C-alpha positions as CSV (number, residue, x, y, z in Angstrom):
1,M,31.7,7.9,-24.8
2,K,31.3,8.2,-21.0
3,K,27.8,7.5,-19.7
4,T,26.9,10.7,-17.9
5,I,24.2,10.6,-15.3
6,P,21.7,13.5,-15.4
7,V,20.7,15.1,-12.0
8,F,17.7,17.4,-12.0
9,I,17.4,19.7,-8.9
10,L,13.8,20.9,-8.9
11,G,12.4,23.8,-7.0
12,T,10.3,27.0,-7.1
13,G,13.1,29.5,-7.4
14,R,14.1,31.6,-4.3
15,C,14.6,28.2,-2.7
16,G,18.3,27.6,-3.1
17,T,18.6,26.2,-6.6
18,L,21.4,28.8,-7.4
19,Q,23.1,28.0,-4.1
20,M,23.2,24.3,-5.0
21,A,24.7,25.1,-8.4
22,K,27.3,27.3,-6.7
23,L,28.0,24.5,-4.3
24,L,28.7,21.9,-7.0
25,Q,30.7,24.2,-9.3
26,G,34.4,23.4,-9.4
27,I,34.0,19.7,-8.6
28,P,35.8,18.0,-11.5
29,S,33.3,15.1,-11.8
30,I,30.3,17.4,-12.2
31,E,29.1,19.7,-15.0
32,V,26.5,22.0,-13.4
33,H,24.1,24.4,-14.8
34,H,21.7,26.8,-13.1
35,E,18.5,27.1,-15.2
36,Y,19.9,25.6,-18.4
37,L,18.5,27.3,-21.5
38,F,15.9,28.7,-19.0
39,E,13.4,30.7,-21.0
40,N,12.9,28.1,-23.7
41,I,12.4,25.3,-21.2
42,L,10.2,27.4,-18.8
43,K,7.9,28.4,-21.7
44,T,7.5,24.8,-22.8
45,A,7.0,23.5,-19.3
46,S,4.4,26.1,-18.5
47,L,2.4,25.4,-21.7
48,F,2.6,21.7,-21.0
49,R,1.3,22.3,-17.4
50,M,-1.6,24.2,-18.9
51,G,-2.4,21.6,-21.6
52,A,-1.4,23.9,-24.4
53,V,1.4,21.6,-25.7
54,G,1.6,17.8,-25.6
55,F,4.0,15.3,-24.1
56,N,5.8,14.6,-27.4
57,E,6.4,18.3,-28.0
58,V,8.2,18.5,-24.6
59,I,10.3,15.5,-25.5
60,H,11.2,17.2,-28.8
61,V,12.4,20.3,-27.0
62,L,14.3,18.3,-24.4
63,K,16.0,16.3,-27.1
64,N,17.2,19.4,-28.8
65,N,18.5,20.9,-25.6
66,H,19.2,18.7,-22.6
67,E,19.8,15.4,-24.4
68,S,22.4,16.9,-26.6
69,A,24.2,18.6,-23.7
70,I,24.2,15.4,-21.6
71,Y,25.4,13.3,-24.5
72,Y,28.4,15.4,-25.1
73,S,29.3,16.0,-21.5
74,L,32.6,14.6,-20.3
75,A,31.5,14.7,-16.6
76,N,30.2,11.9,-14.5
77,Y,27.2,14.0,-13.6
78,W,25.4,16.6,-15.6
79,V,23.2,18.9,-13.4
80,D,20.4,21.3,-14.1
81,S,19.3,23.1,-11.0
82,S,16.2,25.0,-12.1
83,N,12.7,26.2,-11.5
84,A,11.7,25.6,-15.1
85,L,11.6,21.8,-14.6
86,P,8.9,21.0,-12.0
87,W,6.1,20.5,-14.6
88,I,8.0,18.2,-16.9
89,V,9.3,15.5,-14.6
90,G,7.4,12.9,-16.6
91,P,9.0,13.7,-19.9
92,L,12.5,14.1,-18.3
93,F,12.2,10.6,-16.7
94,Q,11.1,9.0,-19.9
95,L,13.9,10.5,-21.8
96,F,16.5,10.0,-19.1
97,P,15.5,6.8,-17.2
98,N,18.8,6.8,-15.3
99,A,18.4,10.3,-14.1
100,K,18.3,11.3,-10.4
101,F,15.9,13.9,-9.1
102,I,16.2,16.2,-6.1
103,H,13.2,18.1,-4.8
104,L,14.5,21.2,-3.1
105,L,12.0,22.8,-0.7
106,R,12.0,26.0,1.2
107,D,9.3,27.5,3.5
108,G,6.7,28.9,1.2
109,R,6.4,32.1,3.3
110,K,10.0,33.0,2.5
111,V,9.8,32.0,-1.2
112,V,6.6,34.0,-1.8
113,S,7.8,37.0,0.2
114,S,11.1,37.0,-1.7
115,F,9.4,36.9,-5.1
116,Y,6.8,39.5,-4.1
117,H,9.2,42.1,-2.6
118,K,12.4,41.5,-4.7
119,F,11.3,40.1,-8.1
120,S,7.8,41.4,-8.5
121,D,8.5,42.4,-12.1
122,K,9.3,38.8,-13.1
123,M,6.5,36.9,-11.6
124,Y,2.7,37.1,-12.3
125,D,2.5,40.9,-12.8
126,N,-1.0,42.0,-13.9
127,F,0.0,42.8,-17.5
128,S,1.9,39.6,-18.2
129,V,-0.9,37.4,-16.8
130,E,-3.5,39.2,-18.9
131,V,-1.4,38.9,-22.1
132,V,-1.0,35.1,-21.7
133,Q,-4.6,34.5,-20.6
134,Q,-5.9,36.4,-23.6
135,W,-3.6,34.5,-26.0
136,L,-4.6,31.2,-24.6
137,N,-8.3,32.1,-24.6
138,S,-8.0,33.1,-28.3
139,G,-7.0,29.6,-29.1
140,K,-3.4,30.9,-29.8
141,R,-4.7,32.9,-32.8
142,T,-3.3,36.3,-31.6
143,V,0.4,37.2,-31.5
144,E,2.2,34.8,-29.2
145,P,3.8,36.4,-26.1
146,P,7.6,36.6,-26.2
147,S,9.7,34.0,-24.4
148,E,10.6,36.4,-21.5
149,K,10.3,34.6,-18.3
150,K,7.9,37.1,-16.8
151,Y,5.1,35.8,-19.1
152,W,5.5,32.1,-18.6
153,R,4.3,30.8,-15.2
154,P,1.4,28.3,-15.0
155,F,-2.3,29.2,-14.4
156,P,-4.9,26.7,-13.1
157,V,-6.9,25.2,-16.0
158,E,-10.6,24.4,-16.2
159,N,-11.9,22.0,-13.5
160,E,-8.9,22.7,-11.3
161,Q,-9.0,24.5,-7.9
162,Y,-8.8,28.3,-8.3
163,F,-9.5,28.2,-12.0
164,R,-12.3,30.8,-11.6
165,E,-10.7,32.8,-8.8
166,F,-7.3,33.1,-10.4
167,G,-8.2,36.1,-12.6
168,K,-9.2,38.0,-9.5
169,F,-6.1,37.1,-7.4
170,N,-3.7,39.8,-6.6
171,Q,0.0,39.2,-7.3
172,F,0.7,37.9,-3.8
173,Q,-2.1,35.3,-4.1
174,R,-0.8,34.2,-7.5
175,L,2.7,33.7,-6.0
176,S,1.2,31.6,-3.2
177,Y,-0.6,29.5,-5.7
178,Y,2.7,29.1,-7.7
179,W,4.5,27.8,-4.6
180,V,1.8,25.2,-4.0
181,D,1.4,24.1,-7.6
182,C,5.2,23.9,-8.3
183,N,5.9,21.8,-5.2
184,M,2.9,19.6,-5.5
185,R,3.7,18.9,-9.2
186,I,7.2,17.8,-8.2
187,H,5.9,15.7,-5.3
188,N,3.2,13.9,-7.3
189,S,5.4,13.4,-10.4
190,L,8.2,11.8,-8.4
191,L,5.8,9.1,-7.1
192,S,6.5,7.4,-10.4
193,V,10.3,7.6,-10.0
194,P,12.1,4.7,-8.2
195,S,13.0,5.6,-4.6
196,E,16.8,5.1,-5.3
197,Q,16.6,7.9,-7.9
198,K,15.0,10.6,-5.9
199,L,15.6,12.6,-2.7
200,T,13.9,15.5,-1.0
201,F,15.8,18.2,0.9
202,K,14.8,21.3,2.7
203,L,17.1,24.3,2.2
204,E,16.7,25.1,5.9
205,D,18.3,21.7,6.8
206,L,21.0,21.8,4.2
207,I,22.5,25.1,5.4
208,I,22.7,24.0,9.1
209,D,23.1,20.2,9.3
210,P,26.3,18.6,8.1
211,N,24.6,15.2,8.0
212,V,21.9,16.5,5.6
213,L,24.5,18.2,3.4
214,A,26.6,15.0,3.4
215,K,23.6,13.1,2.1
216,F,23.1,15.6,-0.7
217,L,26.8,15.4,-1.7
218,N,26.6,11.6,-1.7
219,V,24.3,11.8,-4.7
220,F,27.4,12.8,-6.6
221,N,29.8,10.5,-4.8
222,V,31.4,13.6,-3.1
223,S,32.5,13.4,0.5
224,Y,31.5,16.0,3.0
225,D,33.9,18.8,3.8
226,E,33.3,22.0,5.8
227,K,34.2,24.1,2.8
228,Y,30.9,23.1,1.3
229,M,28.9,24.3,4.3
230,D,30.8,27.6,4.1
231,I,29.7,28.0,0.5
232,L,26.0,27.4,1.4
233,K,26.1,29.9,4.2
234,K,26.9,32.8,1.8
235,P,23.7,34.4,0.4
236,V,23.5,34.5,-3.4
237,N,21.2,36.3,-5.9
238,V,20.1,38.8,-3.2
239,A,18.4,41.7,-5.0
240,A,17.9,43.5,-1.7
241,P,19.6,42.5,1.5
242,K,16.5,42.7,3.6
243,D,14.1,40.2,5.0
244,F,10.3,40.9,4.6
245,L,8.1,39.0,7.1
246,L,4.5,38.5,6.0
247,T,1.9,41.0,7.2
248,E,-1.2,39.8,8.9
249,Q,-3.2,40.1,5.6
250,E,-0.5,38.3,3.7
251,R,-0.4,35.5,6.2
252,F,-4.2,35.1,5.9
253,E,-4.0,35.0,2.1
254,F,-1.1,32.7,2.0
255,N,-2.6,30.2,4.5
256,Q,-5.9,30.1,2.6
257,I,-4.1,28.9,-0.5
258,A,-1.0,27.2,0.8
259,G,-1.9,25.9,4.3
260,T,-2.5,22.3,3.3
261,A,0.7,22.1,1.3
262,M,2.6,23.7,4.2
263,D,1.4,21.0,6.5
264,L,2.2,18.2,3.9
265,F,5.8,19.5,3.6
266,G,6.3,19.9,7.3
267,Y,6.2,23.7,7.6
268,G,2.7,24.2,9.0
269,D,3.6,24.0,12.6
270,K,6.7,26.2,12.4
271,E,7.0,29.9,13.0
272,E,8.2,32.0,10.1
273,Y,11.9,32.5,10.5
274,Q,13.9,35.7,9.8
275,V,16.9,35.8,7.5
276,A,19.9,37.8,8.8
277,Y,22.0,39.4,6.0
């Protein structure tokens, strides 16, 4: 059977993971998925991030899901472009030592604003946060929350920054925390992956610079063509075709939580850009 190479595109969501999947669809040598078996993986990854399940349990879930799919794939590359994976890079790399990893970044102000204004019912709403926190605090003795994605996003755990403050955060602050935690988990986890098996791209560069897009396509041994840039320039998964710039209060709250990470990833000295639909 053909030896298929897994490629995991890791991001926060609202950062281009769906655009990357759309870009790769239709290329015969690639089997691409956007958020493969998403809710099951997201729940497991979130619980692993919070220490509620162990490494071996994650491996078991991945064996029953990703490993089987990759084993039976007839493509040269099997891709999962997903925001469920950032917290389980370690288990993924152990299970798939030949895998390639792509860290897909987008300016945190745009990611957080997009979630806050367009998908507020799916990310850190007060009810879902309270339900999961109460279940975890009970030692998992109460009824387990359902697998719907709105429930399963990580919280800081004891002895971590924002552990005590998180319960008092508003939804915008929780989303700011999420952008930081997600990207820092990817960044730190990839330190253990050989340099030839990992790359980092910014969505802002991919959609305007043919050289950057060519480097991305080269991961899959695909040559650059203008048609791929045309695909990237078409907005996808736009719940409301409107751009929401941060208010002064939102900028303050975001910078308090995400300022250091914004500097690390090269966004701190840049003005917030506006998206034209």
